N, CA, C and O of each residue as an XYZ file, in Angstrom:
900
protein
N       5.188    -18.266     17.031
C       5.536    -18.604     15.400
C       6.544    -19.530     15.178
O       7.670    -19.427     15.665
N       6.024    -20.795     14.167
C       7.021    -21.802     14.286
C       8.137    -21.196     13.497
O       7.800    -20.465     12.566
N      10.022    -21.470     13.826
C      11.065    -21.036     13.608
C      11.169    -20.957     12.161
O      11.778    -20.130     11.482
N      10.235    -22.298     11.685
C      10.411    -22.316     10.174
C       9.186    -21.414      9.301
O       7.969    -21.516      9.149
N      10.291    -20.468      8.824
C       9.807    -19.180      7.431
C       8.619    -19.578      6.716
O       7.650    -18.849      6.500
N       8.775    -20.961      6.312
C       8.212    -20.697      4.823
C       6.808    -21.228      5.119
O       6.607    -22.267      5.749
N       5.850    -20.436      4.616
C       4.277    -21.104      4.665
C       3.975    -21.412      3.281
O       4.388    -20.790      2.302
N       3.192    -22.462      3.289
C       2.809    -23.304      2.346
C       1.770    -22.612      1.555
O       0.886    -22.431      2.392
N       1.387    -22.158      0.526
C      -0.006    -21.713     -0.267
C      -0.735    -22.544     -0.617
O      -0.451    -23.204     -1.617
N      -1.981    -22.792      0.142
C      -2.869    -23.809     -0.382
C      -3.847    -23.058     -1.287
O      -4.980    -22.883     -0.840
N      -3.605    -22.680     -2.279
C      -4.506    -22.023     -3.233
C      -5.337    -22.786     -3.878
O      -5.728    -22.488     -5.007
N      -5.644    -23.662     -3.369
C      -6.447    -24.507     -4.287
C      -8.238    -24.902     -3.909
O      -8.791    -24.599     -2.851
N      -8.894    -25.636     -5.074
C     -10.079    -25.390     -4.925
C     -10.889    -26.457     -3.970
O     -11.942    -26.324     -3.345
N     -10.007    -27.543     -4.098
C     -10.621    -28.852     -3.359
C      -9.845    -29.007     -2.076
O      -8.619    -29.098     -2.008
N     -11.110    -29.037     -0.564
C     -10.482    -29.100      0.562
C      -9.673    -30.150      1.044
O      -8.706    -30.008      1.792
N     -10.358    -31.822      0.321
C      -9.533    -32.664      0.778
C      -7.883    -32.439      0.073
O      -6.928    -32.656      0.819
N      -7.658    -32.059     -1.184
C      -6.323    -31.966     -1.785
C      -5.664    -31.133     -1.263
O      -4.449    -31.310     -1.358
N      -5.965    -30.350     -0.782
C      -5.316    -29.281      0.081
C      -4.872    -29.478      1.828
O      -4.026    -28.909      2.518
N      -5.854    -30.530      2.118
C      -5.391    -30.996      3.366
C      -4.449    -32.183      3.336
O      -3.854    -32.582      4.337
N      -4.344    -32.730      2.125
C      -3.799    -33.843      2.467
C      -1.948    -33.716      1.551
O      -1.021    -34.523      1.493
N      -2.133    -32.279      0.975
C      -1.003    -31.922      0.762
C      -0.078    -31.550      1.507
O       1.110    -31.844      1.371
N      -0.801    -30.530      2.780
C      -0.385    -30.040      3.810
C      -0.016    -30.888      5.122
O       0.564    -30.492      6.133
N      -0.554    -32.258      4.802
C      -0.469    -33.322      5.892
C       0.640    -33.781      5.446
O       1.420    -34.228      6.286
N       1.035    -33.805      4.006
C       2.546    -34.703      3.967
C       3.471    -33.763      4.222
O       4.528    -34.145      4.724
N       3.286    -32.396      3.948
C       4.293    -31.640      4.021
C       4.775    -30.778      5.451
O       5.703    -29.974      5.533
N       3.890    -31.192      6.473
C       3.843    -30.579      7.542
C       5.176    -30.277      8.357
O       5.352    -29.247      9.008
N       5.737    -30.916      8.278
C       6.789    -31.368      9.231
C       8.132    -30.623      8.680
O       9.158    -30.602      9.360
N       8.044    -30.013      7.393
C       9.002    -28.983      6.566
C       8.274    -27.616      6.233
O       8.646    -26.876      5.322
N       7.539    -27.439      6.802
C       6.869    -26.120      6.579
C       6.504    -25.136      8.256
O       6.297    -25.766      9.293
N       6.490    -23.838      8.230
C       6.086    -23.261      9.206
C       4.620    -22.736      9.480
O       4.069    -22.168     10.422
N       4.337    -23.070      8.550
C       2.416    -22.159      8.233
C       1.986    -22.477      6.915
O       2.607    -22.765      5.892
N       0.451    -22.324      7.253
C      -0.163    -22.642      6.145
C      -0.991    -21.244      5.205
O      -2.027    -20.777      5.679
N      -0.645    -20.899      4.403
C      -1.127    -19.846      3.492
C      -2.360    -19.875      2.845
O      -2.179    -20.350      1.723
N      -3.832    -19.516      3.075
C      -4.548    -19.934      1.861
C      -5.658    -18.175      2.104
O      -6.202    -17.558      3.020
N      -5.455    -18.060      0.655
C      -5.740    -17.173     -0.145
C      -7.107    -16.795     -0.518
O      -7.965    -16.748      0.364
N      -7.431    -16.491     -1.877
C      -8.788    -15.818     -2.040
C      -9.405    -17.112     -2.452
O     -10.506    -17.344     -1.953
N      -8.859    -18.081     -3.344
C      -9.591    -19.148     -3.964
C      -9.998    -20.079     -3.123
O     -11.160    -20.453     -3.288
N      -9.230    -20.696     -2.043
C      -9.643    -21.239     -0.869
C     -10.562    -20.909     -0.003
O     -11.226    -21.853      0.426
N     -10.803    -19.888      0.382
C     -11.327    -18.838      0.980
C     -12.529    -18.896      0.361
O     -13.277    -19.255      1.270
N     -13.272    -18.749     -0.751
C     -14.186    -18.602     -1.167
C     -14.831    -19.994     -1.497
O     -16.033    -20.205     -1.657
N     -13.793    -20.917     -1.570
C     -14.498    -22.151     -1.743
C     -14.642    -22.798     -0.588
O     -15.161    -23.913     -0.631
N     -14.371    -22.446      0.230
C     -14.546    -23.729      1.483
C     -14.282    -22.319      2.947
O     -13.875    -22.740      4.030
N     -14.453    -21.348      2.848
C     -15.230    -20.126      3.951
C     -14.455    -20.719      5.462
O     -13.419    -21.382      5.489
N     -15.161    -20.336      6.513
C     -14.836    -20.589      7.883
C     -13.769    -21.896      7.743
O     -12.566    -22.065      7.941
N     -15.169    -22.910      7.181
C     -15.047    -24.504      7.483
C     -14.116    -24.750      7.264
O     -13.460    -25.192      8.206
N     -13.369    -24.629      5.791
C     -11.985    -24.763      5.683
C     -10.983    -24.767      6.520
O     -10.429    -25.738      7.035
N     -10.637    -22.995      6.714
C      -9.925    -22.347      7.764
C     -10.067    -23.437      8.966
O      -9.023    -23.670      9.575
N     -11.291    -24.160      9.393
C     -11.226    -24.745     10.783
C     -10.868    -26.238     10.467
O     -10.839    -27.059     11.384
N     -10.665    -26.502      9.498
C     -10.338    -28.128      9.197
C      -8.776    -28.066      9.085
O      -8.112    -28.955      9.619
N      -8.079    -26.888      8.305
C      -6.925    -27.055      8.118
C      -6.096    -26.565      9.653
O      -4.883    -26.576      9.858
N      -7.214    -26.145     10.616
C      -6.285    -25.477     12.118
C      -6.283    -27.209     12.604
O      -5.645    -27.299     13.654
N      -6.585    -27.995     12.339
C      -6.217    -29.420     12.938
C      -4.778    -29.727     12.764
O      -4.236    -30.615     13.422
N      -4.288    -29.165     12.080
C      -2.499    -29.532     11.488
C      -1.856    -28.928     12.778
O      -0.810    -29.275     13.326
N      -2.596    -28.094     13.078
C      -1.237    -27.201     14.746
C      -0.497    -26.556     14.276
O       0.543    -26.438     14.924
N      -0.580    -25.739     12.853
C       0.035    -24.698     12.248
C      -0.435    -23.156     12.014
O      -1.575    -22.787     11.731
N       0.474    -22.519     12.161
C      -0.205    -21.140     12.335
C      -0.857    -20.929     10.490
O      -0.307    -21.366      9.479
N      -2.260    -20.064     10.579
C      -2.572    -19.910      9.299
C      -2.943    -18.542      9.035
O      -3.666    -17.782      9.679
N      -2.310    -18.381      7.972
C      -2.260    -17.094      7.353
C      -3.227    -16.751      6.334
O      -3.180    -17.276      5.221
N      -4.153    -15.846      6.676
C      -5.095    -15.868      5.978
C      -4.848    -14.543      4.702
O      -4.719    -13.373      5.062
N      -4.822    -14.819      3.682
C      -4.086    -13.635      2.594
C      -5.549    -13.326      1.958
O      -6.031    -14.059      1.094
N      -6.160    -12.268      2.423
C      -7.666    -12.157      1.753
C      -7.385    -10.647      0.972
O      -8.117    -10.248      0.066
N      -6.079     -9.803      1.534
C      -6.152     -9.017      1.094
C      -7.338     -7.621      0.529
O      -7.654     -7.004     -0.489
N      -7.689     -7.710      2.148
C      -8.812     -6.732      2.100
C      -8.088     -5.615      1.550
O      -6.889     -5.355      1.442
N      -9.792     -4.679      1.044
C      -9.402     -3.699      0.450
C     -10.833     -2.855      0.155
O     -11.425     -3.146     -0.884
N     -11.483     -1.688      1.146
C     -12.692     -1.674      0.622
C     -12.591     -0.301      1.901
O     -11.638     -0.258      2.678
N     -13.512      0.547      1.928
C     -13.786      1.979      2.876
C     -13.491      1.156      4.493
O     -13.699     -0.024      4.776
N     -13.156      1.832      5.027
C     -12.455      1.646      6.553
C     -13.653      1.054      7.616
O     -13.379      0.885      8.804
N     -14.625      0.841      7.225
C     -15.740      0.678      7.868
C     -15.980     -0.908      7.469
O     -16.287     -1.710      8.351
N     -15.825     -1.314      6.104
C     -16.321     -2.289      6.050
C     -14.777     -3.287      6.176
O     -14.701     -4.508      6.316
N     -13.914     -2.513      6.096
C     -12.403     -3.671      6.228
C     -12.464     -4.175      7.485
O     -12.189     -5.334      7.798
N     -12.909     -3.100      8.376
C     -12.702     -3.452      9.922
C     -13.942     -4.611     10.322
O     -13.642     -5.475     11.145
N     -15.234     -4.609      9.766
C     -16.462     -5.474     10.089
C     -15.710     -6.853      9.400
O     -16.039     -7.912      9.936
N     -14.890     -6.934      8.448
C     -14.629     -7.981      7.848
C     -13.501     -8.404      9.276
O     -13.652     -9.257     10.150
N     -12.626     -7.636      9.101
C     -11.558     -7.842     10.486
C     -12.398     -8.594     11.401
O     -12.158     -9.789     11.572
N     -13.221     -8.106     11.923
C     -14.066     -8.489     13.372
C     -14.926    -10.003     12.947
O     -15.020    -10.960     13.715
N     -15.374     -9.956     11.869
C     -16.017    -11.437     11.348
C     -14.996    -12.855     11.369
O     -15.399    -13.979     11.670
N     -13.620    -12.513     10.985
C     -12.536    -13.165     11.228
C     -11.951    -13.841     12.522
O     -11.252    -14.850     12.623
N     -12.507    -12.877     13.610
C     -11.965    -13.390     14.760
C     -11.511    -14.732     15.173
O     -10.532    -15.043     15.852
N     -12.603    -15.611     14.515
C     -13.167    -16.747     15.155
C     -12.476    -17.733     14.669
O     -12.609    -18.842     15.186
N     -11.454    -17.517     13.404
C     -10.818    -18.052     12.672
C      -9.281    -18.572     13.704
O      -8.775    -19.693     13.755
N      -8.767    -17.064     14.560
C      -7.555    -16.861     14.956
C      -6.456    -17.396     14.227
O      -5.736    -18.374     14.427
N      -6.508    -16.198     12.991
C      -5.533    -16.050     11.971
C      -4.100    -15.265     12.337
O      -4.150    -14.070     12.627
N      -3.007    -15.874     12.318
C      -1.625    -15.867     12.938
C      -1.322    -14.495     12.078
O      -0.989    -13.511     12.739
N      -1.412    -14.372     10.734
C      -1.624    -13.185      9.614
C      -2.799    -12.915      9.015
O      -3.618    -13.819      8.853
N      -3.043    -11.643      8.606
C      -3.878    -11.122      7.848
C      -3.520    -10.197      6.547
O      -3.264     -9.125      7.096
N      -3.423    -10.074      5.731
C      -3.447     -9.332      4.467
C      -4.357     -8.027      4.365
O      -5.462     -8.224      4.870
N      -4.225     -7.045      3.966
C      -4.845     -5.800      3.649
C      -4.040     -5.045      2.426
O      -2.835     -5.295      2.431
N      -4.486     -4.179      1.395
C      -3.900     -3.433      0.483
C      -3.540     -2.298      1.311
O      -4.386     -1.684      1.961
N      -2.181     -1.973      1.304
C      -1.993     -0.944      1.572
C      -2.496      0.337      1.039
O      -2.732      1.317      1.746
N      -2.681      0.273     -0.508
C      -3.079      1.185     -1.169
C      -4.733      1.651     -0.863
O      -5.254      2.413     -1.678
N      -5.307      1.308     -0.009
C      -6.221      1.134      0.367
C      -5.940      2.371      1.489
O      -6.980      2.316      2.144
N      -5.288      3.239      1.965
C      -4.784      3.934      2.771
C      -4.845      3.951      4.205
O      -5.344      3.037      4.863
N      -4.282      5.101      4.741
C      -4.228      5.085      5.850
C      -5.090      5.063      7.170
O      -4.696      4.851      8.317
N      -6.526      5.370      6.665
C      -7.470      4.974      7.653
C      -7.899      3.856      7.466
O      -8.303      3.163      8.400
N      -7.896      3.460      6.225
C      -8.258      1.522      6.023
C      -7.439      0.564      7.081
O      -7.925     -0.353      7.743
N      -5.922      1.060      7.072
C      -5.220      0.427      7.571
C      -5.096      0.669      8.857
O      -5.013     -0.323      9.581
N      -5.058      1.762      9.369
C      -5.662      2.089     11.243
C      -7.061      1.284     11.845
O      -7.279      0.752     12.933
N      -7.661      1.405     10.965
C      -9.323      0.464     11.378
C      -8.935     -1.128     11.234
O      -9.353     -2.042     11.946
N      -8.166     -1.205     10.295
C      -7.984     -3.087      9.948
C      -7.281     -3.686     11.394
O      -7.674     -4.587     12.135
N      -6.089     -2.812     11.478
C      -5.353     -3.156     12.905
C      -6.165     -2.920     14.120
O      -5.949     -3.639     15.095
N      -6.857     -2.220     14.167
C      -7.481     -1.897     15.571
C      -8.986     -2.830     15.844
O      -9.560     -2.877     16.932
N      -9.339     -3.374     14.868
C     -10.380     -4.568     14.756
C      -9.401     -5.983     14.927
O      -9.826     -6.887     15.646
N      -8.413     -6.092     14.410
C      -8.230     -7.584     14.498
C      -7.949     -8.168     15.616
O      -7.822     -7.339     16.517
N      -7.777     -9.377     15.993
C      -7.585     -9.908     16.918
C      -6.357     -9.651     18.000
O      -5.674     -8.687     17.655
N      -6.056    -10.076     18.828
C      -5.076     -9.783     19.916
C      -3.466    -10.524     19.430
O      -2.308    -10.172     19.654
N      -3.962    -11.498     18.801
C      -2.674    -12.345     18.421
C      -2.711    -12.314     16.558
O      -2.093    -13.153     15.903
N      -3.209    -11.646     16.172
C      -2.993    -11.573     14.161
C      -2.017    -10.271     14.207
O      -2.106     -9.188     14.786
N      -1.022    -10.866     13.322
C      -0.391     -9.570     12.899
C      -1.439     -9.514     11.322
O      -1.893    -10.354     10.545
N      -1.464     -8.038     11.446
C      -2.010     -7.208     10.352
C      -1.148     -6.676      9.539
O      -0.388     -5.826     10.003
N      -1.025     -7.147      7.737
C       0.415     -6.386      6.916
C      -0.274     -5.904      5.741
O      -1.292     -6.285      5.164
N       0.626     -4.875      5.518
C      -0.268     -4.739      4.327
C       0.657     -4.973      2.719
O       1.881     -4.885      2.623
N      -0.187     -5.245      1.709
C      -0.007     -5.568      0.412
C       0.355     -4.353      0.003
O      -0.375     -3.404      0.293
N       1.768     -4.109     -0.885
C       2.638     -3.241     -1.535
C       2.459     -3.171     -2.823
O       1.578     -2.436     -3.269
N       3.079     -3.751     -3.462
C       2.903     -3.812     -5.130
C       2.848     -5.343     -5.229
O       3.688     -5.868     -4.498
N       1.887     -6.447     -6.124
C       1.636     -7.512     -6.346
C       2.996     -8.097     -7.210
O       3.362     -7.602     -8.276
N       3.825     -9.518     -6.380
C       4.447     -9.690     -6.948
C       4.354    -10.041     -8.784
O       5.458    -10.338     -9.242
N       3.451    -10.037     -9.597
C       2.660    -10.270    -10.919
C       3.108     -8.909    -11.454
O       3.800     -8.937    -12.471
N       2.785     -7.609    -10.863
C       3.330     -6.558    -11.618
C       4.421     -6.113    -11.802
O       5.276     -6.523    -11.018
N       4.879     -5.095    -12.896
C       6.110     -4.754    -13.467
C       6.194     -3.242    -13.381
O       5.373     -2.566    -12.761
N       6.879     -2.922    -13.815
C       6.515     -1.418    -13.928
C       6.067     -0.731    -14.854
O       5.903      0.488    -14.812
N       5.764     -1.661    -16.031
C       4.826     -1.249    -16.914
C       3.391     -1.554    -16.622
O       2.434     -0.820    -16.866
N       3.374     -2.571    -16.146
C       1.914     -2.546    -15.331
C       1.420     -1.869    -14.098
O       0.458     -2.296    -13.460
N       2.017     -0.930    -13.814
C       2.017      0.354    -12.618
C       1.579      1.179    -13.640
O       0.378      1.404    -13.791
N       2.561      1.725    -14.464
C       2.160      2.380    -15.457
C       0.945      2.814    -15.945
O       0.377      3.899    -15.822
N       0.523      1.444    -16.717
C      -0.915      1.525    -17.108
C      -1.817      1.817    -16.066
O      -2.624      2.686    -16.395
N      -1.936      1.444    -15.074
C      -2.733      1.971    -13.990
C      -2.937      3.327    -13.598
O      -3.978      3.704    -13.059
N      -1.811      4.192    -13.898
C      -1.457      5.487    -13.531
C      -0.815      5.687    -12.559
O      -0.975      6.660    -11.821
N       0.160      4.641    -12.377
C       1.139      4.978    -10.896
C       2.447      5.296    -12.009
O       2.792      4.606    -12.969
N       3.082      6.703    -11.469
C       4.160      7.238    -12.332
C       5.665      6.550    -12.068
O       6.604      6.499    -12.862
N       5.594      6.046    -10.724
C       7.187      5.546     -9.932
C       7.415      4.247    -10.250
O       6.343      3.860    -10.714
N       8.135      3.414    -10.269
C       8.814      2.170    -10.316
C       8.061      1.344     -9.742
O       6.917      1.792     -9.657
N       8.219      0.035     -9.176
C       7.294     -0.904     -8.859
C       8.383     -1.356     -7.269
O       8.144     -2.154     -6.363
N       9.535     -0.471     -7.494
C      10.507     -0.284     -6.298
C       9.859      0.557     -5.285
O       9.463      0.331     -4.142
N       9.871      1.783     -6.177
C       9.556      3.120     -5.431
C       8.134      2.595     -4.896
O       7.949      2.295     -3.716
N       7.552      2.548     -5.490
C       5.952      2.611     -4.830
C       5.773      1.449     -3.775
O       4.901      1.562     -2.913
N       6.638      0.260     -3.833
C       6.375     -0.360     -2.836
C       6.841     -0.210     -1.430
O       6.474     -0.848     -0.444
N       8.052      1.117     -1.550
C       8.753      1.771     -0.326
C       7.862      2.951     -0.253
O       7.852      3.400      0.893
N       7.404      3.355     -0.755
C       5.861      4.341     -0.312
C       4.751      3.697      0.770
O       4.227      4.022      1.835
N       4.730      2.849      0.051
C       3.237      2.260      0.272
C       3.438      1.324      2.020
O       2.589      1.058      2.871
N       4.877      1.060      1.974
C       5.489      0.497      3.306
C       5.741      1.745      4.575
O       5.466      1.669      5.773
N       6.455      3.045      3.690
C       6.054      4.047      4.880
C       4.580      4.203      5.257
O       4.254      4.489      6.409
N       3.649      4.004      4.225
C       2.265      4.398      5.097
C       1.967      3.351      6.048
O       1.546      3.538      7.190
N       2.210      2.241      5.506
C       1.628      0.912      6.737
C       2.360      0.832      7.762
O       1.865      0.198      8.694
N       3.448      1.291      7.925
C       4.048      1.617      9.037
C       3.875      2.840     10.062
O       4.245      3.072     11.213
N       3.207      3.435      9.183
C       2.979      5.027     10.029
C       1.668      5.064     10.044
O       1.205      6.106     10.508
N       0.689      4.035      9.584
C      -0.363      3.481      9.891
C      -0.425      2.280     11.338
O      -1.290      1.914     12.134
N       0.369      2.114     11.201
C       0.534      1.122     12.990
C       0.375     -0.571     12.410
O       0.353     -1.537     13.172
N       0.312     -0.622     11.467
C       0.361     -1.838     10.702
C       1.801     -2.842     11.433
O       2.737     -2.281     12.003
N       1.717     -4.296     11.269
C       2.930     -5.268     11.942
C       3.789     -5.348     10.891
O       4.953     -5.665     11.132
N       3.363     -5.067      9.476
C       4.399     -5.084      8.378
C       4.195     -5.469      6.988
O       2.987     -5.304      6.821
N       4.609     -5.815      6.091
C       4.081     -5.446      4.508
C       4.273     -6.607      4.188
O       4.955     -7.424      4.806
N       3.534     -6.813      2.943
C       4.124     -7.946      2.047
C       4.761     -7.158      0.809
O       4.258     -6.125      0.367
N       5.915     -7.748      0.296
C       6.525     -6.880     -0.348
C       7.701     -8.175     -1.429
O       8.037     -9.258     -0.951
N       7.997     -7.854     -2.415
C       8.779     -8.845     -3.144
C      10.339     -8.858     -2.670
O      10.892     -8.000     -1.981
N      10.776     -9.770     -3.083
C      12.372    -10.006     -2.569
C      13.274     -8.903     -3.034
O      14.399     -8.663     -2.593
N      12.508     -8.136     -4.170
C      13.996     -7.054     -4.587
C      13.710     -5.810     -3.229
O      14.690     -5.256     -2.729
N      12.406     -5.511     -2.785
C      12.371     -4.683     -2.136
C      12.709     -4.343     -0.304
O      12.706     -3.329      0.394
N      13.084     -6.404      0.022
C      12.781     -6.192      1.318
C      13.778     -5.887      1.984
O      13.693     -5.603      3.179
N      15.020     -5.896      1.245
C      16.434     -5.363      1.823
C      16.474     -3.607      2.152
O      17.192     -3.141      3.037
N      15.562     -2.748      1.264
C      15.632     -1.436      1.202
C      14.853     -1.052      2.690
O      15.191     -0.211      3.523
N      13.213     -2.365      2.702
C      12.509     -1.873      3.807
C      13.178     -2.316      4.949
O      13.036     -1.595      5.937
N      13.755     -3.148      5.053
C      13.644     -3.558      6.423
C      15.572     -2.650      7.004
O      15.840     -2.751      8.201
N      16.277     -2.147      6.386
C      16.842     -1.135      6.638
C      15.823     -0.063      7.359
O      16.271      0.495      8.361
N      14.759      0.206      7.019
C      14.256      1.174      7.181
C      12.972      0.861      8.487
O      12.439      1.863      8.964
N      12.726      0.080      8.779
C      11.809     -0.682      9.983
C      12.267     -1.869     10.198
O      11.880     -2.962      9.786
N      13.226     -1.537     10.957
C      14.102     -2.467     11.750
C      13.133     -3.889     12.303
O      13.357     -5.089     12.138
N      11.785     -3.060     13.138
C      11.313     -4.458     13.915
C      10.299     -4.813     13.203
O       9.430     -5.400     13.847
N      10.006     -4.601     11.598
C       8.752     -4.693     10.616
C       8.693     -6.523     10.622
O       9.690     -7.223     10.804
N       7.229     -7.076     10.368
C       7.110     -8.140      9.789
C       6.948     -8.581      8.436
O       5.774     -8.519      8.073
N       7.905     -9.089      7.406
C       7.863     -8.909      6.318
C       7.457    -10.110      5.888
O       7.878    -11.166      6.360
N       6.488    -10.007      4.827
C       6.130    -11.655      4.267
C       6.162    -11.518      2.548
O       5.272    -11.033      1.849
N       7.382    -12.060      2.126
C       8.008    -12.374      0.744
C       6.887    -13.217     -0.056
O       6.630    -14.201      0.638
N       6.163    -13.225     -1.167
C       5.727    -13.788     -1.936
C       6.771    -14.250     -3.138
O       7.984    -14.044     -3.165
N       6.038    -14.867     -4.027
C       6.529    -14.994     -5.377
C       7.978    -15.580     -5.732
O       8.611    -15.409     -6.774
N       8.448    -16.535     -4.260
C       9.632    -16.980     -4.264
C       9.727    -17.926     -5.106
O       8.593    -18.377     -5.263
N      10.709    -18.653     -5.941
C      11.275    -19.428     -6.832
C      12.716    -20.186     -6.089
O      13.460    -19.395     -5.509
N      13.011    -21.258     -6.087
C      14.365    -21.689     -5.779
C      14.721    -21.468     -7.494
O      14.187    -21.040     -8.517
N      16.069    -22.110     -6.995
C      17.090    -21.842     -8.134
C      16.301    -22.926     -9.272
O      15.685    -23.928     -8.907
N      16.460    -22.506    -10.691
C      16.281    -23.372    -11.522
C      14.717    -23.351    -11.746
O      14.309    -23.975    -12.726
N      13.740    -22.663    -10.897
C      12.091    -22.741    -10.499
C      11.716    -21.929    -11.649
O      12.305    -20.877    -11.898
N      10.507    -22.492    -12.544
C       9.766    -21.753    -13.088
C       9.098    -20.588    -12.681
O       8.431    -20.891    -11.691
N       8.940    -19.301    -12.985
C       8.530    -18.110    -12.593
C       6.862    -18.064    -12.836
O       6.148    -17.253    -12.246
N       6.398    -18.966    -13.708
C       4.999    -18.360    -14.457
C       4.540    -17.227    -14.377
O       4.984    -16.300    -15.055
N       3.398    -17.080    -13.385
C       2.909    -15.798    -13.543
C       3.738    -14.407    -12.928
O       3.585    -13.200    -13.112
N       4.606    -15.153    -12.176
C       5.431    -13.760    -11.082
C       6.781    -13.155    -11.971
O       7.735    -13.789    -12.421
N       6.609    -12.298    -12.015
C       7.407    -10.852    -12.773
C       8.914    -10.891    -11.974
O       9.980    -11.039    -12.573
N       8.766    -10.705    -10.300
C       9.510     -9.938     -9.605
C       9.856    -10.664     -8.412
O       9.315    -10.466     -7.324
N      11.136    -11.854     -8.719
C      11.145    -13.444     -8.054
C      12.603    -12.743     -7.588
O      13.236    -11.759     -7.969
N      12.829    -13.959     -6.375
C      14.019    -14.360     -5.571
C      13.935    -15.585     -5.221
O      12.884    -16.225     -5.205
N      15.220    -16.076     -4.860
C      14.957    -17.493     -4.193
C      14.724    -17.510     -2.538
O      15.098    -16.658     -1.732
N      14.155    -18.468     -2.340
C      13.742    -18.415     -0.667
C      15.496    -17.592      0.368
O      15.547    -16.632      1.137
N      16.487    -18.419     -0.067
C      17.598    -18.454      0.648
C      17.750    -16.545      0.654
O      17.648    -15.956      1.730
N      17.917    -16.014     -0.237
C      17.957    -14.394     -0.819
C      16.927    -13.426      0.294
O      17.258    -12.526      1.066
N      15.746    -13.950      0.047
C      14.545    -13.464      0.689
C      14.952    -13.468      2.262
O      14.647    -12.532      3.000
N      15.629    -14.543      2.677
C      15.426    -14.774      4.374
C      16.626    -14.182      5.023
O      16.849    -14.176      6.233
N      17.680    -13.478      3.696
C      19.186    -13.303      4.299
C      19.015    -11.750      3.991
O      20.017    -11.086      4.258
N      18.029    -11.116      3.527
C      17.470     -9.894      3.291
C      16.601     -8.893      4.354
O      16.510     -7.667      4.419
N      15.851    -10.276      5.364
C      15.445     -9.724      6.118
C      14.144    -10.285      6.038
O      13.508     -9.912      7.024
N      13.361    -11.129      5.185
C      12.069    -11.484      5.144
C      11.832    -12.649      6.328
O      12.569    -13.616      6.523
N      10.354    -12.236      7.226
C      10.024    -12.747      8.445
C       9.172    -13.879      7.971
O       9.036    -14.773      8.807
N       8.618    -14.037      6.925
C       7.856    -15.170      6.192
C       7.771    -15.406      4.325
O       7.332    -14.591      3.514
N       8.331    -16.744      4.051
C       8.543    -16.769      2.939
C       7.439    -18.095      2.641
O       7.342    -19.250      3.055
N       6.554    -17.077      1.519
C       5.218    -17.936      1.233
C       5.839    -18.626     -0.364
O       6.617    -18.081     -1.147
N       5.212    -19.924     -0.474
C       5.796    -20.809     -1.337
C       4.226    -21.390     -1.498
O       3.284    -21.427     -0.706
N       4.391    -21.846     -2.957
C       3.187    -22.627     -3.374
C       3.684    -23.223     -3.980
O       4.415    -24.137     -3.601
N       3.430    -22.871     -5.303
C       3.603    -23.982     -6.516
C       5.033    -25.055     -6.971
O       5.150    -26.080     -7.643
N       5.994    -24.151     -6.177
C       7.316    -24.737     -6.280
C       7.350    -26.148     -5.388
O       8.224    -27.003     -5.242
N       5.809    -25.979     -4.783
C       5.700    -27.327     -3.683
C       4.787    -28.143     -4.370
O       4.908    -29.183     -5.017
N       3.877    -27.443     -4.082
C       2.281    -28.033     -4.489
C       2.400    -28.727     -5.715
O       1.770    -29.784     -5.756
N       3.116    -28.377     -6.847
C       3.219    -28.643     -8.418
C       4.280    -29.402     -8.390
O       4.597    -29.656     -9.552
N       4.846    -29.794     -7.787
C       6.084    -30.535     -7.657
C       6.052    -31.837     -7.856
O       5.461    -32.107     -6.810
N       6.248    -33.097     -8.474
C       6.230    -34.431     -8.272
C       6.155    -35.008     -7.393
O       5.570    -36.088     -7.318
N       6.946    -34.223     -6.155
C       7.115    -35.035     -5.314
C       7.517    -34.104     -4.266
O       8.645    -33.948     -3.800
N       5.970    -33.256     -3.834
C       5.998    -32.112     -3.106
C       6.945    -32.394     -1.887
O       7.900    -31.622     -1.793
N       6.843    -33.273     -1.039
C       7.705    -33.839      0.048
C       8.913    -33.483      0.071
O       9.283    -32.691      0.936
N       9.888    -34.040     -0.973
C      11.183    -34.074     -1.359
C      11.158    -32.384     -1.672
O      12.188    -31.827     -1.292
N      10.368    -31.691     -2.165
C      10.710    -30.139     -2.930
C      10.525    -29.235     -1.633
O      11.244    -28.236     -1.623
N       9.504    -29.452     -0.298
C       9.698    -29.244      0.715
C      10.986    -28.827      1.502
O      11.311    -27.738      1.976
N      11.843    -30.485      1.483
C      12.453    -30.651      2.571
C      13.920    -29.891      1.793
O      14.883    -29.254      2.220
N      13.473    -30.352      0.477
C      15.191    -29.341     -0.467
C      15.002    -27.338     -0.091
O      15.892    -26.488     -0.092
N      13.966    -27.224      0.099
C      13.722    -25.890      0.285
C      14.147    -25.512      1.663
O      14.657    -24.436      1.977
N      13.889    -26.483      2.427
C      13.935    -26.074      3.793
C      15.567    -26.381      4.445
O      16.078    -25.961      5.483
N      16.151    -27.335      3.314
C      17.602    -27.309      3.635
C      18.337    -26.078      3.330
O      19.312    -25.684      3.970
N      17.822    -25.503      2.328
C      18.482    -23.827      1.933
C      18.283    -22.925      2.909
O      18.765    -21.794      2.847
N      17.589    -23.328      3.851
C      17.509    -22.249      4.862
C      18.270    -22.331      6.325
O      18.168    -21.403      7.127
């Protein structure tokens, strides 16, 4: 995988816009993250088009269903050769085990712990009695024991998880440069802080994609790393 840990989140509905942005900043990112919005709009065709940039593709599909369905979905995307695919760790051990078993040989499967848009109050309202930090660590342990390659967690948990899972592959979203706007993200850190704490991949979207000058924004973030 490219030495640059920044994966640009291209969560936008227009393929031409996404491709143009990716081409503009390609020299200053390490990969491309495609989420549900992009995949639902463009499917396999869209992924194949972005493969032409010769950057690793991270399919952030957050699969969460019964084990057999998740395994079948994982097999259905083999042809896309994703470098990384996400599943929800809250789907349970059996689902994660089957997801990993069904993944392509060169695909890392990582478990989403607690979304960075959620805080302790949000978790409490869904019946989770512990803090977001405690829940993330609990799900990280479950993902580790299920044989996944790593997890997705906020920068607030990465240090604690990394200390317990030395060889894990850790994806950190919800990153905001110094003086950046948080938007709908509630648990943010800077890209440099996440990298220093042990992040393997830094997912960055709006600070680049919605910047007045995306290329300058990507260069500035790269320079901090």
